[in-house]
N, C-alpha and C positions, 0 to 999 in steps of 0.2 A: 648330529645322532646320527650312528649308521643306520644304513638301509635293513630293514628286514630279510634275514639269511631263511633258505632252507634247511631245515631240520637234519640231521644225518638218517640215514637207512637206506633202506633197500629199496629203488625206485621202480619196482617195478607193478606195471598195472594189471597184469591179469597170472596168476601163479597159482594155477589149482593144490597144486602140490603144496603150497605151504598153507593155504585157506585149510585144506582138512588133515594136514600137522597141529594147526592150531586148535582146533575143532579136538582131535582127541587128546592132545598133553598140552591145554593151554600153559599150566603152571611151568612145564619146562621152557619149551619156547619162546615164554614173556621175558623169563629169567635170563637163559639164554640172547634175548634180542639187549636189553639192558647192557649185558656184561660186555656186548660186542660190541656196539655203539655206542653207549652213554645213559642219561638221565633222562632228556629229551629227544625221541626216535620217531622219526616218520616212516610208517609202512604204507602198505597198500592193498587191501582186499579189493581186487578187480577194479571200480572205478570210484572207491570210499578209500578218505583221506583216514588214516587212524594214527592218532599220536599216542606213545605210549608214557607218562610222564610219571621219571619218579624222584625228580628234583622237589625238595621243600619247599623254595620259593615258587617255582611253580605251580605246585600243588595246594599254597595260598593262594596266589593269584585267580585259579580256576573256582574254588571253591569258598573265597573270603574276597578275595577285593574285588574280583569281577564275577562274583556269584550269578547276576543276575544276566550275564550274555550268555550262560549256560543252564540248559535242561536236558532231563534225562533221553539217554538215545533214544535209537528205535529198539533198541534189545529188552527194554523193556514193556514192549509191547501185551506180552504175556499176562506177567504177572501185573498188568494193569487190569486186562481183563477179565485177571482172579480179584482182584484184591478191589478195582474200583478205582475211587478219588482219596483213597487213604493218604495219610501222612506220606508214607513210602513214595507213590505215582505222581501225585498231584501236582499241579506247578503253577508258581503266578498267584494270584491274588487268593484264588481257592485252596493253595496250599499257606498262604499265610496265616488266613481267617479259621485255619483247624490247627493250624499250630498253635496260635493265637489261646484257641478254644483246651486245648489239648494240656497246656502247658502244666496249668496250677495242678492238674492230678496227680504228675508226676514230681512235684516238689519231696524234698527227701521229708518232710514232717507226715504226708500225706502215704509215703512208701511205708512209714515206718508199724505203722499200724499192718502190714501183712506177714513181717517175720514169724508169729506165731503159728499161719497158716503154711507157709515155705519148711516148718521147721516139723509143723505136726505130719506131713508129707513124705515128709525126709524120713520121720520115721516111724512111719506107717510101712513104707518101701523096705528101709532095712528090718523092722519086723519080718517080715512077710519074709525075705531073702532069708530070713534065720528060718523059717517054719518048710518053706519049700523049695532051695534050693541048695541040694548036699554039699557040704565041704567036700575041694576036691573035681566037682564035678563042672564043666567050663559054659559060660553062658555070654552072649550076648550083651555087653555092656551097654553097649551105642542104646539099642532098645529099651530097656533099663530107663536109662538118660530119657529118652525122647517119652517113655510113659510119664516118669517121674512129673515131668515140668511139662507137659499137655494138662496134668492132673493140677499142678501150682497153678498155672494160668487159669482153667477152669474155674476154681477157690478163690484166687485171686483179684481175678477181672468180673467175673459172673456170679461170684459166690453160686456157684453149679458145681456136680460133681459131672452132671452130664452122663450120669449109670446110665447103663443099656442105649445111649448113643454115643457115649464117646469113642469108640471102636468106628462105628459106617465114619463117624465125623475126621476121625482122624485120616481114616483108608481115601475120605473125599478130598480133602486135604495134601495126599499124599500125588493122587490122581491127579490136582488141581497145579502142585509146584512140578510135575514131572510133564506136563503141556505145557506150561509156563517157558520149561527150560529147553523142552526140546523146540519149541516157537524161536527163542532166543539163536539155536545155532543153525536151524534151517537154512539153508541158502535162501530157495524157494520158499514162503510162505503161505500157507493154503488158511482163507479168513475161517474164522469161526464159523458161517453160516453155513460154508461143504459140509453136506454129512460123512466126510469120512469118518471110517471106524474110532480114532482117538480124537477128533469131535464131537463125535457123541457119548463117547464115557466121557468127555469132561463137563459137555450140560448136563449130565446126570448127575455131576459130582457135584455140580455149581445148585441142584434141585434139593439135594444133601446138605451143602452149605446154608442156601436161603432160610429151610423149612427152618433147621435147627436158634439161625440168629433170629431171625424173625419172632420165633417162638419167646425168646429170652428178652426181647425190645418190648413184646408186647405184656408182657407178663410185669415186667419192671413201670412201666409204665402205667399198671393198672394199680402197683402195691403201694397200699398208701404208708407202710414203714419200710421202705429202700434197705435195704444192709449198705455200710459204710463199703463200698468197693470201687475200681478203677470205673467199672460202668455207672455202676451213680454219680460219681463226680463228673464222668461226662454227660452224662445227661443233665445236669446241673448247670455246665456252664454257658454262661454268657455274654456276648459279643453286643454291643446297642442293641442290647434287648433280645436277641434272640438267639435261640439253642440249634443243635444239631436234627435236621431232620432225621426220619427213620433211614434213608438211607446215607446219608453221610456216618451215622453213628453204626449202621451195617459197615461199612468200607472201613473204618477204623477199629470197629472191634477184628474183622477180620487181619486187618496189617497187625493188630497186636498180639491177637493168637498166634498169626505165624513167627513174628520177629522175638517175642516172649517165650514159644515153645522150641521152635529148630535153633537157635544158634545156642542156646542156654547149654541145649543137650549136647552139641556137639564141643565145645566150649571143657565142661566136665569131661565126656567121653576122652577126650586130647588130653586131655589133665590127668586122668587116673593113666592112661595110657603111657603118659610121660613118668608118671611118678613109681611106675611098675618096673619103666629102664632103668632108673636111676635113685636105689635106694638107698643113697647118700643124703638127696635131697628131702625124699619123702620119712625116713628117721627125723629130717629136721622140720618137719610138718609137725610129726607127729608127736616130737618134744612142744612147740610152741603151742598144739593142741590141750595138750595134759597140763601147762602151763596154764591158759587163760583158760577153759571151761571143764578139765576134769572129767566127769563124764555125764555133762548136764548139756540141754541142748543150748545151744545161744541165744542170745537175745541184742537187741540193735550197739549197747553199750559197748557188745563184745567186741564187735567188725572193726572197728579200728584200732585196736589191738593184736589181731591176727595179721601184724603188717607180713613177716616171711610167706604165710599162704596167700596172702594178696598177691607177693611177690610170684610166685608161682603159678598162680592165675594167668598175670600179664604176662607172662614167659612163653606161656603156654598158647598167649592169643597171638604174640607176636610169629612163634613160628606155625599156629594154623588158625589164622585171623579168620572168623565166622563170614564176615563179609567181605572175601577176598580183594573184590571188583568192582570200582564204580566208575561208572561211564557218562561221558557227559556230552551233548554236538551244540557245538557253536550257531548263535543265532546272528551273528554278525562277525566282522572280519574282525583277528583279535591277534596281538602279538603276544608271546609267551617268551624270560627271558632272552628278548633277541629275535625267535623264531618265530613265523607269518604262519599263522592258523586263518583259513580262509573258514567261510561261511561254510556249515555243514558238518567240519571236520567233526570226528566221534574224538574225543581224549578218555582214554582209557588210566585209570588212576588203582594199580593196584597192590595193595596196602601186603600180600603175599610177596610181591617182588621187592616193595618197599624194606619190606622189614629183613631183607636178605642184603641189602647191601654192606658189602663187608667194610667200606671207611664209615660208616654211621655204628653197625653191630662188629667186631673183630669174634672172629670161628661164628658164621652168621647161621651154621646148624647145628651149631651145639645148642643143650640145654641149661641156663645159668640164669638163675633167678634173682641173682647178683645186680644182673644190669638195672632192676628195677628198684636200686636202694636210692634214697631222695637225691645223693650226692651225684648218681651215673645218673640217674634222668634227664638232672638239670640243665646237663650238659648237654643233651641231644638237640638238636633244632624240635619245633614242638610237631610237625608234620613228617616225622619220622616212626613217628606208630602212631596208626592210626585204626585199632580195629573197631571201631565205630563208626568212623568216617570223620568226617570234620567242616567247618564251617556253619554257617544259621543249618542247615540238614544234616548237621551229628544226629546222630539217633537218639530219638525224646525218650527210650527207653533203658540210656545207659545205666541209670540208679537202677532203676528198677531189676538189672539183667546182672549187673555188680553184687549186690545185694543179696540174692538168688544163688550166684553162686561162692560169695563167702558167708552164707549160711548152712548151706548143701553137703559141697567137701570136705569142712571141720565132722561135721554129724557121721560119714561115712568112713571119715578116717578113724574116728572115734570106735568105729564098733567091727567093722572086717579088714583087712588087707587084701588088696586084689595085686594077681600075678596074673602078665600075660601067660597065654598057651606056647610051648615050647614051638620056634620055628614059624610061628606069626612074621610079615611081614606086611606093614601097614601099606594101601592103597589109597590115594584118596582120590575122592570125586567130586573135582571143584564145578558145582552144577550153579545156582544161586544160593548157595549157603555151600561153606565146602566142608565136607564130612567126611567118615571115611567108606571109603566103597563098598566093601564085605563085612561091615562093622568091622568090632573088636572083641577076640573072645577071651575074658580070663576067669579065673578060679579065685576062688574065695576062700579065707581062714578065717576067724574068730579074732579079735583082738580085743582086751580088758585092759583101758585106762584106769591109772588110781583115780578112784573117786574124789569129787573138790571138795 
C-alpha cells in the first residue's frame, strides 16, 4: 500500500491576505479553491492545517465511517456558549444520550400532529398580508418568513405564542447569533468574561433568553395536563430511568428554536426568490397545488402528492443550503482517500461548494427542480447532496423542517404571487446559516385558485 501523501493546495504558512479574503467572501474563495486544486485541498491559515473536502467518499469517511475521530472545530465555540450542550454542539457520550432521548419526539407519527398548527399560522400570516400589505407595495419577504417560522416553533415546540416576549426573545437570539458568528470569524478571540461592549450585549441577551426558557420549563413541569407538543415529549423521554435536567432541556429547546426557525425561514425565502425569477417553474407548482389542494389547507396525507413542489424545495436547498458549512477537527492522525491528515487538522465540508460540482450537477448555477426526480436522484452519490448534514449527526429536525416547508409553500402559492422588486440583486451572508444579506424585497398580487 502506498504511503499517505500530502494533499494538493497552497502550502503557505502565513498569508494574511488570504485569511482576510476568506472572511470577506468565503463562498467564492472556497469554490475557487476546489475548482483549482480538486476535491481534497490543503490550505493553511497561519499554523492551522485546513482541508476543504468535497469528495463524496471522503465526506462519508469523516461523517460516517470514522466519525468518532472528529469533533466540532473550535469555530463552534461561540455557538456553544449560546446554546450550551445541545445536540448541535455536544460531543461524545453527552451527545449520544441526548440524541437517544430526543429522537422519539421527531418520529414521523409524532410530527404529524403538528401540521394543523403549521397551517393555521400560515393562514394567519396570509390573512394579515391581505389586510396590511397593499398590492404592489414592496416588503421584505425574509422578515416575514422569519416571523412566521418563529411563531410556528413557539406553537409546535412550546404550545406558546410568546406574545409580548416574542420580539424581545427574537432580538436576543439575533444578538447571540451575531456574537457567535463574530467569535468564529475573529483572528483574536476575546473571552466572554472580558467586559467589551459586544460581550456585555451578549450577556444581556443571554439573560433575556434564559428568563423566557426557564419560565416555560417551570410552568410545564407544574402543568398536570401538558399539551402534546415537542417540549412535553422531551420532558417525558427517559434513558435508564432518568430524563433531561432543566439545563439539558434549556440547551435542547434553544437549539431547536434556532434550527427550526432560522434555517426554514431562509429556505422559504430563497425558494420564493427563485420562483419569482423562474415563472415557468412557478406555473408548474401552481398547477400541482391546484390539482392536489384546490383552495384548502394541506393535511399530512397531501404532502407526498406534492412531488414537484418538493423538488423545487430540494433544488432551492441545493443552490442555497441553510447549513452551508460543517467543520470537524481530527482527534488523532488519519488518512482520507490516501491523503494524510495530522491530529488537530480542521476538515471543512461545504455543502455550498459540493452542490456546485459541475461533474455532479450539470449547469450547477442553474435552477432545475428536475434534478430531484427519483430517477435523477438515484444516479448521484449519497453525499453529493447534504442540506441537513450527514452521518449520525444528520440534523434531527430534518423531517420537521421538510414537513413545515411542504405546508407553508403551497399555502403561499394558493393565495398570492410574489415578484421581485425590479433591479434587486441578491447578496449572500454566509454566517452560521446562509441568509440574504439585505433581505429580499417583493411585491404581492392575489391569486385565486379554483376550489377543490
